[in-house]
N, C-alpha and C positions, 0 to 999 in steps of 0.2 A: 504494500500500500504506500502510495506517495504521500509524504507528510511535509507540511510547511510550518515554520515557526513564526508566530505573529506576536507583536507587541502592541498594546493599546495606549501606552504612555511612551514618552521619549526614552526614558530609562525605567526598566522594570522587568518583571518576570516574563519569560517567553512562554507562550501557550501554543500547544500543537493541535493542528487541525488537518483533516484529510483534504487533499486537493480535489477529490471527487472527479467530476467530469471536466473540470477546467483544464485547458491545454497548459502543460507544464512550462512552455516557453513564455507564457503570459504571467506566470507567478514568479517574477524575478525580485531580487532584493529591492525594497523600497516601494513595491506595488501596493496601492491602497485597496483594501478589500472590506467586505461586510460579512460578518459571521454571527451566528447565534450562540449565545452563552447562557449560563444560568441567570444572568442579570437581564437577558433580553438581547436585542440586536446591538452589536458593537462595531465600531469603525476602527480598523487597525492597519498597520503596515507590515508587510512581509519582511521579517528580519533574517530568517534562515530559509534559503531556497530549498526546493524539493529534494528529498532524499528518502531512501528506503530504510525506515526505522521499524524495528520489531514492534508490532502493535501491542504485544504483551508488556512492553517496558513503559508504556504511556498510561497516564491516568485514564480511567474509563468513565463514561463513554467518549470516544473520539468523534467529535462533530465535524461536519463538512463545511468548507468555505461556501457560503451562499452565492456570492457573486463578486465580480470585480466592482470596485466603487465607481458609480456613475458620476457625471458632473453634478447631478442633483445631490448625491451623497456627499461629495466633497464640499459643496456649498453649505449643506446642512451641518457638517462637522465644523466648518468655520463659524457658522452662526451660533453653534453650541458654545464655542469658545467665548464669544462675545456675551452670551447669556450667563456663562459661568462667572465672568468678571462682574456683571451686574448683580448676580445673586450674592457674590462675595460682599459687595458694598452694602446690600440690604441686610445680610446676616450680621455684619459688623455693627450696624446701627441697632439691630434688635438685641444683640448681646449686650450692648451698652444700656439699652432701655431696661432690660431685665436684670441689669447689674450682676452679671455672671462672671466668675473668675475662670475664664477660659480664653485661649488664644487660637483664633481661627487660622488654619494653615493653608488649606486648599479646598476647592469645590469641584465636584465631578458630576456632570449631568450626563445621564445615559443617552446613547444615540437616539433611542426611540422615545425619549422624554417620559419614560415610565417611572423614573426615580432620580432624585438629586441627593448626593451624598456630601456632607460637610465634615471635613477632617479637622480635628482640633487637638490641642495639648492642654493639659491642666495638671496642677500639683496634686490634686486628689479627685474624689468623686464630685460630679457636678449634677445637680438636679435641673435638667433642661427640658422637662416635660412641657412647661408653658411655652418655652421657646419653640419646640417642635410644633405645637398647636398653632402658634403665630405664623411660623414659616409655611405650614401646610395651607393655612387660609390665604396666604399671599401667593404662593406658587401653584396651588391647585394640583398638586401631584404628591406622590409618596416621598416622605422626608426621612433621611437617615443621618444621625449624628454619630460619628465614629471617633473615639478617642485613640490617639496614636502616641508612640514613644518619641523621644528626642532624636533617635537615629532616623526614624521615618521622616521626621520633620526636616532634618538636614537633607535627606534624599530629595524631598519635594521642592525645597527652596533653593538648593544648590549653594555653592560658595567656593572660596579659595582656601585650601589647606595650608599648613605651615610649610609645606614643600613648594608652595607657589603655584601649584596646579589646581585645576578644578577638582572637586571632591570625587573620590572613587565611586562612592555610593550613587552619585548623580550622573556618573559617566558610563560605567560599564558593569558594576556589580548588580547581578540579578536579585540575589538574596543576601541577607546578612548572615555572617558566620559568627559564632560565639568567640570572643577574644578574652583571654585571661591575663592576669598580671605576670603569670609564669612566662609568657612569650617575651615580655620585656626583660625579665631576669635572664632568660636563656641567651638573649641577644646582647647582654651586657649594657643595656641602656639605663640612663638615669631614671629612678623611680619617682621623680618629681612629676606630679599630675599634669602640670602645665606643659611638660615636655613630651608626654606620651598620650595626651588626650586630643581628640579631634575637636572641631568646632561645635559638635553636639555635646561635648563634655564627657563622652564615653571614651574608652580606650580605642586608639586608632585602628581602623580595619586593616591597614597595611602591616600591622604587627603579625598578622596571620600568614602573610604571603611566604615568609621564609622560615616559619616555625619548624617544619619538618626537617629542613636543612640544618638548622641550629641544633635541634634535638639529636640528629645523627652525629654532627661534629662534636658536640659537647660530651658524648659518650666516650670519645677518644682522648679527652683532655682531663688533666688533674684539676682539682679545685684549689682556690687560693688558700694557703695555709697548710696544704697537704705536705707531708714529708715524703720526699721522692729520692730515688737513686738515679744519678746521672753518670755519664762517662768520667766526670771529674770528682765523683764522690756524692755523698748524701747532702741534701739541702732542703730548704723550705720554699714553696712556690710563693712568689710575690704577686705576680699577675699573669694572666693568660691572654693570648690573642687567638680567639676561636677561628677566625677566617684564615689566618696564616698557619694555624695549627702549631703554635709555638708557646712556650712558657718561660718567663723569667724566674730564675731560681737563685736564692741566696746560698752560696756554698761557703762553708767555713774553710779558711786558708789553713793548710797544714802547719802545725807547730806555732800557730798564731791565734790570738783571740779575735781577730778581725774576720770579716766575711767579704766575699765579692759576688756581684750579681752577673750571672751569665744567662744567655738565651739559648734554649734548646728546642729541637723539634720534638713533637709529641711522641714520635716513634722511638726516641732515644731516652725516654723517661719511663721509669717504673715506679708506681706508687707503693711506698712502704707502709704508710699509715695515713688514714684520712683525718682531716682536721675536725670533723664532726661525725657523730654516729647517729644515723637516722633511725627512727622507729616507726612502726605502722606502715601505712601505704605511702611510701616515699615516692615523690616524682621529681626529685631534684636532679636526677641524671648524673650525679657525682658518686653516690654511695654504692659500693660494690655489693652490699647486702641485697639491694632491690633491683639490680640490673637484670 
């Protein structure tokens, strides 16, 4: 079965549909189409051109692309964008009128005008029942208010990260992956929240990109403070360079009370004693007990 990947937003999850009877040459990347989803008719763009994907690997049921977007469909999509902007202004006024502690982020009007969704953030629970009634009376359609997290807010609004580039979540990330502080530790980054947090205030998504690589490399490295054996004798690890796979070791000079610092490759170092003893379900990557 020929399958195409379709996005309904500029950046977001890709949904898969059957090409059906539509000529595959017409379903190229960027082609506008109309499909039927659980929300009703939707207007989207082909992101992934046709390919033979095992139907069993896709969420069921796999719906067909209804048609290529007509000039009327394209005009309606543009009109919907204007209506979403108008709905946003109206909703902001009504939020202020009802004195609600919520921040409106985005508005999504379904292609067939069956529903309008308002996305918002808030510090806690918000009683928006009266607001929904007011909006329903104004727009004469089904109203949905959906509370989202700060990461979703950043994805919708976009911005510039500390790297100077547009946010990954608003550029190419389809879905968010969980990011833990362990990723920053494994990569030897400063644990200062301002250094490792994105504009959303959460740990940066890019910490996840090289996590597996650092986990693999860290297993070959001693930890700071470990007592190790080197070609020049035993010493204590002062610091490590994970990417270079080297460690600086303080070696005691023979017949002297002084020490010298030398850099060795990981393959030339043998750990004699760990600087710490881990207990329980350790995930530090340093302790021999839990490797």
